[in-house]
N, C-alpha and C positions, 0 to 999 in steps of 0.2 A: 269603233274602228281605231281611234287613236291609241287606245291601250294595247291593242294587239301589235301595232307597228312599233311601239316603243318611243313615242314622242310626247309622253305625258308632260304637262307643264310648258308645252311649246305650241301655243295656239296658232302662231304664224305659220309654222311648218305644217300643222294639221290642215290649215286652210289651203296652203299651196298644194299639198298632196291631194286633197279632195278636189281641187280644181283641175288637176291633170287629167286630160282625156286620153283616149286610147292612142291617138296618133300624135300626141304632143311630145315635145322634148323639154324636159325640165333642166334649165341651165342654172348652175350655182357658181357664184364667183369664187368661193373658196370652199373646199370640201368640209372644213370644220364648221361651216355655217349650216350644212345639211345634217350632219350627224355628230354626236358627241363621242361615239365609240364604234369599234369595228362591229360589235354585236348589233347596234342600232342600224348601221349601214346594211348589214345582211338582212335584217327584218324589213327595212324599207325596200331594198332590192327585190326580195321575194314577193312582197305585197304588190309592188308594181308589175312584176313579171306575171303573177297569177292574174292580176286584173287585165293585163294586155292579152294573155292567152285566152281568157274568158271572152273578151270582146272579139278576138279573131275567130274563135269557135262560133260565136253568134253570127258573124259575117258569113262564114262558110255555110252554116245551116240555112241561113236565109237566102243563099244563092248570090249574095252581094260580091263575094270573093271566091275565086277558084283556088285549088291547092297550089297551082303555079303562082298566082298572085301572092298568096301567103308566104310561099317560099322566098319570093323576092323581097317582100316586106321584112321578113325575119332574117334575111341574108343567110339562108340555110338551104338545105336540100329538101326535095319533096318528101323523102323518107322521114326526115326529122319532123316535118309538119304533120304527116300522118301519125307519127308516134305521139306527138304532143296532143293532137286531137283525140286519139284513142285513149290516152292516159286521162285526159280531162273527162271524157265520156264515161270511162269505167269508174272514175272517182265519184261520179254522180249517179251511177246506176244503183237501183235497189239491190240489196243483198238477197241471195238465194235462200238464206237461212233466217229470214225474218228479223234482220238487225243484229244477229249474233255474230 
């Protein structure tokens, strides 16, 4: 996990990001303490976003959250939530062409 996100050699950051749960807010006193470059910031942001979207999708599939609940949590529209859920579902769907 740490190699994909780009915080090699930073075990404290790896531990902090691993401890972040879906509904948590990670507070950092200074931005340069979180990331060493813009590229690292993008990787961390994408990883956290994908992780959050995956968790929200699981909540919806289990019936724990409605589309309206998710729209409120994401501070977005219902259409956006439907689009995100559809995108996540199609990304995990098996290929019609046997993996080609």
